[in-house]
DSSP file (Angstrom, degrees, kcal/mol; ACC not computed):
  #  RESIDUE AA STRUCTURE BP1 BP2  ACC     N-H-->O    O-->H-N    N-H-->O    O-->H-N    TCO  KAPPA ALPHA  PHI   PSI    X-CA   Y-CA   Z-CA
    1    1 A M              0   0    0      0, 0.0     2,-0.3     0, 0.0     3,-0.0   0.000 360.0 360.0 360.0 101.4    0.0    0.0    0.0
    2    2 A N        -     0   0    0      1,-0.1     2,-0.2     2,-0.0    55,-0.1  -0.634 360.0-106.7 -83.6 138.7    1.9    3.0   -1.3
    3    3 A K        +     0   0    0     -2,-0.3    49,-0.2     1,-0.1    48,-0.1  -0.479  41.2 170.3 -66.4 134.3    1.0    6.5    0.0
    4    4 A N        +     0   0    0     47,-1.8    59,-2.0    -2,-0.2     2,-0.5   0.157  45.1  91.4-132.8  18.2   -0.9    8.5   -2.6
    5    5 A M        -     0   0    0     46,-1.1    60,-0.1    57,-0.2    59,-0.1  -0.966  60.4-144.6-120.4 129.3   -2.1   11.5   -0.6
    6    6 A G     >  -     0   0    0     -2,-0.5     4,-2.0    58,-0.1    58,-0.2  -0.265  32.3-103.0 -79.0 172.3   -0.4   14.8   -0.2
    7    7 A S  H  > S+     0   0    0      2,-0.2     4,-2.5     1,-0.2     5,-0.2   0.862 120.6  53.0 -67.3 -37.4   -0.5   16.9    2.9
    8    8 A T  H  > S+     0   0    0     55,-0.2     4,-2.6     2,-0.2     5,-0.2   0.939 110.1  48.7 -64.2 -47.3   -3.0   19.4    1.4
    9    9 A D  H  > S+     0   0    0      1,-0.2     4,-2.2     2,-0.2    -1,-0.2   0.898 112.0  49.8 -58.9 -41.6   -5.4   16.5    0.6
   10   10 A R  H  X S+     0   0    0     -4,-2.0     4,-2.2     2,-0.2    -1,-0.2   0.922 110.7  47.7 -64.8 -45.0   -5.0   15.1    4.0
   11   11 A I  H  X S+     0   0    0     -4,-2.5     4,-2.3     2,-0.2    -2,-0.2   0.906 111.2  50.4 -64.4 -42.5   -5.7   18.4    5.7
   12   12 A V  H  X S+     0   0    0     -4,-2.6     4,-2.6     1,-0.2    -1,-0.2   0.928 111.4  49.6 -61.0 -44.1   -8.8   19.1    3.6
   13   13 A R  H  X S+     0   0    0     -4,-2.2     4,-2.4    -5,-0.2    -1,-0.2   0.885 109.8  50.2 -63.7 -38.2  -10.2   15.7    4.3
   14   14 A I  H  X S+     0   0    0     -4,-2.2     4,-2.1     2,-0.2    -1,-0.2   0.905 111.2  49.1 -67.0 -38.9   -9.6   16.1    8.1
   15   15 A I  H  X S+     0   0    0     -4,-2.3     4,-2.5     2,-0.2    -2,-0.2   0.943 112.9  47.4 -65.8 -46.0  -11.4   19.4    8.1
   16   16 A V  H  X S+     0   0    0     -4,-2.6     4,-2.5     1,-0.2    -2,-0.2   0.898 110.8  52.3 -61.5 -40.7  -14.4   17.9    6.1
   17   17 A A  H  X S+     0   0    0     -4,-2.4     4,-2.1     2,-0.2    -1,-0.2   0.876 110.3  47.0 -63.4 -40.3  -14.5   15.0    8.5
   18   18 A I  H  X S+     0   0    0     -4,-2.1     4,-2.7     2,-0.2    -1,-0.2   0.901 112.1  51.2 -68.1 -40.3  -14.7   17.2   11.6
   19   19 A A  H  X S+     0   0    0     -4,-2.5     4,-2.5     2,-0.2    -2,-0.2   0.928 110.9  48.0 -64.3 -42.3  -17.4   19.4    9.9
   20   20 A F  H  X S+     0   0    0     -4,-2.5     4,-1.9     2,-0.2    -1,-0.2   0.895 112.0  49.9 -62.0 -39.6  -19.4   16.2    9.1
   21   21 A G  H  X S+     0   0    0     -4,-2.1     4,-2.9     2,-0.2     5,-0.2   0.920 111.3  48.7 -63.6 -44.6  -19.0   15.0   12.7
   22   22 A L  H  X S+     0   0    0     -4,-2.7     4,-1.7     1,-0.2     6,-0.3   0.896 109.3  52.3 -65.5 -39.1  -20.1   18.4   14.0
   23   23 A L  H  <>S+     0   0    0     -4,-2.5     6,-1.8    -5,-0.2     5,-1.7   0.901 115.5  41.9 -59.7 -40.8  -23.1   18.5   11.8
   24   24 A Y  H ><5S+     0   0    0     -4,-1.9     3,-1.5    -5,-0.2    -2,-0.2   0.952 115.7  45.9 -74.0 -48.8  -24.2   15.1   13.0
   25   25 A F  H 3<5S+     0   0    0     -4,-2.9    -1,-0.2     1,-0.3    -2,-0.2   0.693 111.5  52.4 -72.8 -19.7  -23.5   15.4   16.7
   26   26 A T  T 3<5S-     0   0    0     -4,-1.7    -1,-0.3    -5,-0.2    -2,-0.2   0.373 112.3-121.0 -91.6   3.9  -25.2   18.9   16.9
   27   27 A N  T < 5S+     0   0    0     -3,-1.5    -3,-0.2     2,-0.2     3,-0.2   0.751  77.1 128.3  61.7  26.6  -28.3   17.3   15.3
   28   28 A T  S   <S+     0   0    0     -5,-1.7     2,-0.5    -6,-0.3    -4,-0.2   0.879  78.7  31.8 -73.3 -39.8  -28.0   19.8   12.4
   29   29 A V  S    S+     0   0    0     -6,-1.8    -1,-0.3    -9,-0.1    -2,-0.2  -0.985  84.1 169.5-118.2 124.4  -28.2   16.8   10.0
   30   30 A T     >  +     0   0    0     -2,-0.5     4,-1.0    -3,-0.2     3,-0.4  -0.694  32.6  29.2-126.1-180.0  -30.3   13.8   11.1
   31   31 A G  H  > S-     0   0    0     -2,-0.2     4,-2.0     1,-0.2     5,-0.2  -0.280 114.6 -24.0  72.8-151.8  -31.7   10.6    9.8
   32   32 A T  H  > S+     0   0    0      1,-0.2     4,-2.7     2,-0.2    -1,-0.2   0.907 138.3  54.1 -64.2 -41.7  -30.2    8.6    7.0
   33   33 A F  H  > S+     0   0    0     -3,-0.4     4,-2.4     1,-0.2    -1,-0.2   0.872 107.6  51.1 -60.4 -38.8  -28.4   11.5    5.5
   34   34 A G  H  X S+     0   0    0     -4,-1.0     4,-2.4     2,-0.2    -1,-0.2   0.912 110.5  48.9 -61.8 -46.2  -26.8   12.3    8.9
   35   35 A I  H  X S+     0   0    0     -4,-2.0     4,-2.6     2,-0.2    -2,-0.2   0.917 109.9  51.3 -61.6 -46.8  -25.6    8.7    9.2
   36   36 A V  H  X S+     0   0    0     -4,-2.7     4,-2.5     1,-0.2    -1,-0.2   0.917 111.4  47.9 -55.7 -47.6  -24.2    8.7    5.6
   37   37 A L  H  X S+     0   0    0     -4,-2.4     4,-2.4     2,-0.2    -2,-0.2   0.890 111.4  51.0 -62.9 -38.4  -22.3   11.9    6.4
   38   38 A L  H  X S+     0   0    0     -4,-2.4     4,-2.0     2,-0.2    -2,-0.2   0.935 112.2  45.4 -63.7 -47.3  -20.9   10.5    9.6
   39   39 A V  H  X S+     0   0    0     -4,-2.6     4,-2.3     2,-0.2    -2,-0.2   0.906 113.2  50.5 -61.9 -42.6  -19.7    7.3    7.9
   40   40 A L  H  X S+     0   0    0     -4,-2.5     4,-2.7     1,-0.2    -1,-0.2   0.896 109.3  52.3 -61.9 -41.8  -18.2    9.4    5.1
   41   41 A G  H  X S+     0   0    0     -4,-2.4     4,-2.3     1,-0.2    -1,-0.2   0.874 108.4  49.8 -63.4 -36.3  -16.4   11.5    7.7
   42   42 A I  H  X S+     0   0    0     -4,-2.0     4,-2.5     2,-0.2    -2,-0.2   0.900 110.4  50.8 -69.2 -39.1  -14.9    8.5    9.4
   43   43 A V  H  X S+     0   0    0     -4,-2.3     4,-2.7     2,-0.2     5,-0.2   0.934 110.7  49.1 -61.1 -45.2  -13.7    7.2    6.0
   44   44 A F  H  X S+     0   0    0     -4,-2.7     4,-1.9     1,-0.2    -2,-0.2   0.921 111.7  49.3 -61.3 -41.9  -12.1   10.5    5.3
   45   45 A L  H  X S+     0   0    0     -4,-2.3     4,-1.7     2,-0.2    -1,-0.2   0.907 112.5  46.2 -60.2 -45.6  -10.5   10.5    8.7
   46   46 A L  H  X S+     0   0    0     -4,-2.5     4,-2.0     2,-0.2     5,-0.2   0.918 112.8  49.8 -66.4 -44.4   -9.1    7.0    8.3
   47   47 A T  H  X>S+     0   0    0     -4,-2.7     5,-1.3     1,-0.2     4,-1.0   0.858 109.7  52.6 -62.8 -34.4   -7.8    7.6    4.8
   48   48 A S  H  <5S+     0   0    0     -4,-1.9    -1,-0.2    -5,-0.2    -2,-0.2   0.867 107.8  50.6 -66.6 -37.4   -6.1   10.8    6.0
   49   49 A I  H  <5S+     0   0    0     -4,-1.7    -2,-0.2     1,-0.2    -1,-0.2   0.905 118.0  37.3 -71.3 -40.2   -4.3    8.9    8.8
   50   50 A V  H  <5S-     0   0    0     -4,-2.0    -1,-0.2     2,-0.2    -2,-0.2   0.533 100.7-133.8 -88.8  -7.5   -2.9    6.2    6.6
   51   51 A S  T  <5 +     0   0    0     -4,-1.0   -47,-1.8    -5,-0.2   -46,-1.1   0.799  68.1 115.0  60.3  32.5   -2.3    8.6    3.6
   52   52 A F      < -     0   0    0     -5,-1.3    -2,-0.2   -49,-0.2    -1,-0.2  -0.986  48.2-164.9-138.3 127.2   -3.8    6.2    1.2
   53   53 A C    >>  -     0   0    0     -2,-0.4     4,-1.2     1,-0.1     3,-0.8  -0.945   9.0-157.5-108.6 115.7   -7.0    6.6   -0.9
   54   54 A P  T 34 S+     0   0    0      0, 0.0    -1,-0.1     0, 0.0     0, 0.0   0.761  93.3  58.3 -63.5 -23.7   -8.3    3.4   -2.3
   55   55 A L  T 34 S+     0   0    0      1,-0.2     4,-0.5     2,-0.2     6,-0.1   0.783 102.5  54.1 -76.9 -25.5  -10.2    5.3   -5.0
   56   56 A Y  T X>>S+     0   0    0     -3,-0.8     5,-2.2     1,-0.2     3,-0.8   0.883  96.3  69.2 -68.7 -37.5   -7.0    6.9   -6.3
   57   57 A A  G ><5S+     0   0    0     -4,-1.2     3,-1.4     1,-0.2    -2,-0.2   0.863  94.0  49.6 -60.1 -47.4   -5.2    3.6   -6.8
   58   58 A P  G 345S+     0   0    0      0, 0.0    -1,-0.2     0, 0.0    -2,-0.1   0.816 116.6  44.0 -62.9 -26.1   -7.2    2.1   -9.8
   59   59 A F  G <45S-     0   0    0     -3,-0.8    -2,-0.2    -4,-0.5    -3,-0.1   0.438 110.5-120.7 -97.0   0.3   -6.8    5.3  -11.7
   60   60 A G  T <<5 +     0   0    0     -3,-1.4    -3,-0.2    -4,-0.6     2,-0.1   0.775  58.9 155.6  67.6  25.6   -3.1    5.8  -10.8
   61   61 A L      < +     0   0    0     -5,-2.2     2,-0.3    -6,-0.1    -1,-0.2  -0.497  16.9 173.7 -84.8 155.0   -3.8    9.2   -9.2
   62   62 A S        -     0   0    0     -2,-0.1   -57,-0.2     1,-0.0   -58,-0.1  -0.896  26.4-170.4-158.9 132.8   -1.7   10.7   -6.5
   63   63 A T        +     0   0    0    -59,-2.0     2,-0.3    -2,-0.3   -55,-0.2   0.301  60.9 110.9-101.8   5.2   -1.8   14.1   -4.8
   64   64 A R  S    S-     0   0    0    -60,-0.3   -58,-0.1   -58,-0.2     3,-0.1  -0.611  75.4-111.6 -81.2 138.7    1.5   13.4   -3.2
   65   65 A S        -     0   0    0     -2,-0.3     2,-0.3     1,-0.1    -1,-0.1  -0.361  35.4-100.5 -69.8 148.9    4.4   15.5   -4.4
   66   66 A K        -     0   0    0      1,-0.1     2,-0.2    -2,-0.1    -1,-0.1  -0.504  37.5-123.3 -69.8 129.5    7.2   13.8   -6.3
   67   67 A E        -     0   0    0     -2,-0.3     2,-0.3     1,-0.1    -1,-0.1  -0.484  22.5-121.0 -73.4 142.3   10.2   13.0   -4.2
   68   68 A K              0   0    0     -2,-0.2    -1,-0.1     1,-0.1     0, 0.0  -0.630 360.0 360.0 -86.2 142.8   13.5   14.4   -5.3
   69   69 A A              0   0    0     -2,-0.3    -1,-0.1     0, 0.0    -2,-0.0   0.458 360.0 360.0 -80.6 360.0   16.3   12.0   -6.0
């Protein structure tokens, strides 16, 4: 599992995950839509922690900067 997420991508995902969590736990968004947002926020948080997005892999995408030799 090669890392394919850059720091900007990770930070944006963490901020979005926190926003989704706040919306759910403050009862701003409820019901099925609230649960979907909460699960999506958890997925964003986990992918940010491991720096790997499974959706990027099949397409060969990477937001990680190229390392200098």
